[in-house]
ZATOR-926968 format. One record per residue: residue in one letter; x, y, z of N, C-alpha, C in turn. Coordinates in steps of 0.2 Angstrom, whole numbers, padded with zeros to 4 digits, always signed. Layout:
residues N
AXYZXYZXYZ
...
//
This chain:
residues 89
M-0378+0010-0810-0375+0017-0813-0373+0017-0819
T-0376+0019-0824-0373+0020-0831-0366+0026-0831
P-0364+0025-0836-0359+0028-0837-0359+0037-0837
L-0366+0036-0842-0367+0043-0844-0369+0048-0837
L-0372+0043-0833-0375+0048-0826-0368+0051-0824
L-0361+0045-0824-0356+0047-0820-0353+0053-0822
V-0353+0053-0830-0351+0060-0833-0355+0065-0831
I-0361+0066-0831-0365+0069-0830-0364+0072-0821
Y-0366+0068-0818-0361+0070-0810-0355+0073-0809
A-0351+0071-0815-0344+0075-0814-0345+0080-0816
V-0347+0083-0821-0349+0090-0826-0350+0092-0821
F-0357+0091-0816-0362+0096-0811-0358+0097-0808
T-0351+0094-0807-0348+0094-0800-0341+0099-0800
V-0339+0097-0805-0334+0104-0808-0337+0109-0808
A-0344+0110-0813-0347+0118-0814-0347+0121-0807
A-0349+0116-0801-0352+0120-0795-0344+0122-0791
L-0340+0117-0791-0333+0120-0789-0330+0125-0792
V-0330+0127-0798-0327+0134-0801-0333+0139-0798
T-0338+0138-0800-0345+0143-0798-0343+0144-0790
M-0341+0140-0786-0340+0143-0779-0334+0146-0778
W-0329+0145-0781-0323+0148-0783-0324+0155-0785
R-0329+0155-0790-0331+0162-0793-0335+0166-0786
I-0338+0165-0783-0341+0166-0778-0336+0169-0772
V-0331+0165-0772-0326+0165-0766-0321+0172-0768
V-0319+0170-0774-0312+0177-0778-0318+0181-0778
G-0324+0181-0781-0326+0188-0782-0322+0191-0789
P-0320+0196-0792-0317+0201-0786-0324+0207-0785
S-0329+0208-0790-0334+0213-0787-0341+0211-0785
I-0345+0214-0782-0351+0209-0780-0356+0207-0787
L-0355+0209-0793-0360+0209-0797-0356+0200-0799
D-0349+0201-0800-0347+0194-0801-0349+0188-0795
R-0349+0189-0791-0353+0187-0784-0359+0184-0784
A-0364+0190-0789-0371+0188-0789-0372+0183-0796
V-0369+0186-0802-0370+0181-0806-0367+0173-0804
A-0364+0172-0800-0360+0164-0801-0367+0162-0794
S-0368+0165-0791-0374+0165-0786-0378+0163-0789
D-0380+0164-0794-0386+0164-0799-0383+0157-0802
V-0378+0157-0804-0377+0151-0809-0376+0145-0804
L-0374+0145-0797-0374+0140-0794-0383+0137-0791
L-0387+0142-0791-0394+0139-0790-0396+0136-0797
T-0395+0140-0800-0396+0138-0809-0393+0129-0808
L-0386+0128-0807-0387+0121-0805-0390+0118-0803
V-0391+0120-0796-0395+0114-0791-0401+0113-0794
M-0405+0118-0798-0411+0117-0802-0410+0111-0805
C-0403+0110-0809-0402+0107-0817-0402+0098-0813
V-0398+0099-0806-0397+0092-0802-0404+0090-0801
L-0407+0095-0798-0415+0091-0795-0420+0089-0802
G-0418+0093-0807-0421+0092-0812-0417+0086-0816
A-0411+0084-0816-0409+0077-0818-0411+0072-0815
E-0412+0073-0808-0413+0067-0803-0421+0064-0806
M-0425+0071-0805-0431+0069-0808-0431+0065-0813
A-0428+0066-0818-0430+0064-0823-0429+0056-0825
V-0420+0056-0820-0418+0048-0820-0423+0043-0816
N-0424+0047-0811-0430+0043-0806-0438+0042-0806
G-0437+0046-0813-0445+0048-0814-0450+0048-0809
H-0449+0054-0807-0456+0057-0800-0456+0064-0800
T-0460+0067-0798-0461+0075-0798-0461+0076-0791
R-0458+0073-0787-0460+0076-0779-0456+0080-0776
T-0449+0083-0782-0445+0091-0780-0448+0094-0782
L-0453+0095-0787-0455+0101-0791-0456+0107-0786
P-0460+0105-0781-0459+0111-0775-0453+0116-0775
V-0449+0111-0772-0441+0114-0771-0439+0117-0777
L-0440+0116-0783-0438+0119-0789-0440+0125-0789
L-0448+0125-0788-0451+0132-0789-0449+0139-0781
I-0446+0134-0777-0444+0138-0770-0439+0141-0773
I-0434+0137-0777-0425+0139-0777-0426+0146-0784
A-0430+0144-0788-0432+0147-0792-0432+0155-0790
A-0440+0155-0786-0440+0162-0781-0436+0164-0779
V-0430+0161-0774-0427+0163-0771-0420+0167-0778
G-0421+0164-0783-0415+0166-0786-0418+0173-0788
V-0423+0173-0792-0425+0179-0795-0427+0185-0790
F-0426+0185-0783-0429+0190-0779-0422+0191-0775
G-0417+0187-0776-0412+0189-0774-0409+0193-0779
S-0409+0192-0786-0406+0195-0792-0409+0202-0793
I-0416+0203-0791-0418+0209-0790-0416+0213-0786
S-0413+0212-0778-0412+0215-0773-0405+0218-0773
I-0402+0212-0776-0393+0216-0777-0393+0220-0783
A-0399+0220-0789-0397+0225-0793-0402+0231-0791
R-0404+0232-0784-0408+0236-0781-0402+0238-0777
F-0398+0234-0775-0393+0239-0770-0387+0243-0774
V-0384+0238-0779-0380+0239-0785-0383+0247-0788
A-0387+0246-0790-0390+0254-0792-0390+0259-0788
R-0391+0257-0782-0394+0264-0776-0386+0266-0774
R-0380+0259-0774-0374+0263-0772-0371+0265-0778
D-0372+0265-0783-0369+0270-0790-0372+0276-0790
N-0380+0278-0788-0381+0284-0788-0378+0287-0781
V-0376+0285-0775-0372+0288-0771-0366+0291-0773
D-0361+0285-0779-0355+0288-0779-0356+0293-0783
R-0360+0295-0787-0360+0300-0791-0361+0306-0788
//
């Protein structure tokens, strides 16, 4: 294991911990939604880095599924917040 890989793992770990903190603390649902999108993106980056380091493409379907979940989750949260804003008015 090279020192560069250790640095990459450390950066991804710190980013994931900060993102998890934002999901737990909030304060609003939009903050949590953005943090969950960031967490999904971090997972995708980790899987992509693992594919690049090990020289395979076996986890590519997993990346596509995670991307689809992120897109559909963002759309559903945006519709929920838009509907809630219309009710408040």
